[in-house]
C-alpha positions in Angstrom: 18.9 1.4 20.8 21.5 4.1 21.3 20.4 7.3 22.9 21.4 9.4 19.9 18.8 7.6 17.8 16.0 7.5 20.4 14.1 10.4 18.7 13.7 8.2 15.7 13.4 4.8 17.2 11.3 5.6 20.2 8.0 4.5 18.7 9.5 1.1 17.9 11.0 0.3 21.3 8.0 -1.1 23.2 4.9 -3.1 22.2 2.0 -1.0 20.9 -0.5 -0.2 23.7 -3.8 0.3 21.8 -5.6 1.5 24.9 -3.1 4.2 25.7 -2.9 5.3 22.1 -6.7 5.1 21.6 -6.5 2.8 18.6 -8.9 -0.1 19.5 -8.7 -1.6 16.0 -4.9 -2.1 16.1 -5.1 -5.9 16.7 -7.8 -6.3 14.0 -5.3 -5.0 11.5 -2.0 -6.3 13.0 -2.1 -10.0 13.8 1.5 -10.4 14.9 2.9 -7.4 16.8 6.7 -6.9 17.2 8.9 -4.3 18.8 12.6 -3.7 19.5 12.5 -4.7 23.2 10.9 -8.1 22.3 13.6 -8.6 19.6 16.3 -7.7 22.1 14.9 -10.1 24.7 14.7 -12.9 22.1 18.4 -12.2 21.2 19.5 -12.4 24.8 17.6 -15.6 25.4 19.1 -17.0 22.1 15.6 -17.7 20.7 16.7 -17.1 17.1 18.2 -20.3 15.8 19.2 -18.5 12.5 19.8 -14.9 11.4 16.7 -15.3 9.2 14.4 -15.4 12.3 16.0 -12.2 13.6 15.6 -10.6 10.2 12.0 -11.6 9.9 11.2 -10.0 13.3 13.0 -6.8 12.4 11.1 -6.6 9.1 7.8 -7.3 10.8 8.3 -4.2 13.0 8.3 -2.0 9.8 5.7 -4.0 7.9 3.3 -3.5 10.8 4.1 0.2 10.9 3.4 0.6 7.2 0.3 -1.6 7.3 -1.3 0.2 10.2 -0.4 3.7 9.2 
């Protein structure tokens, strides 16, 4: 989330907005959306009982990216 990496990570910060991006079929392909802001919020709220839950969500961001694209 550091500024120096924002040019790379920017697409992963916020939830995908299929309307703004004109991709109406996004949620037909991606059933469980995930983004870095959501992961950060879950970390702050201590919603990950184990490191595995955090890892799963981080992997989901990239799995969704590869699956959709």
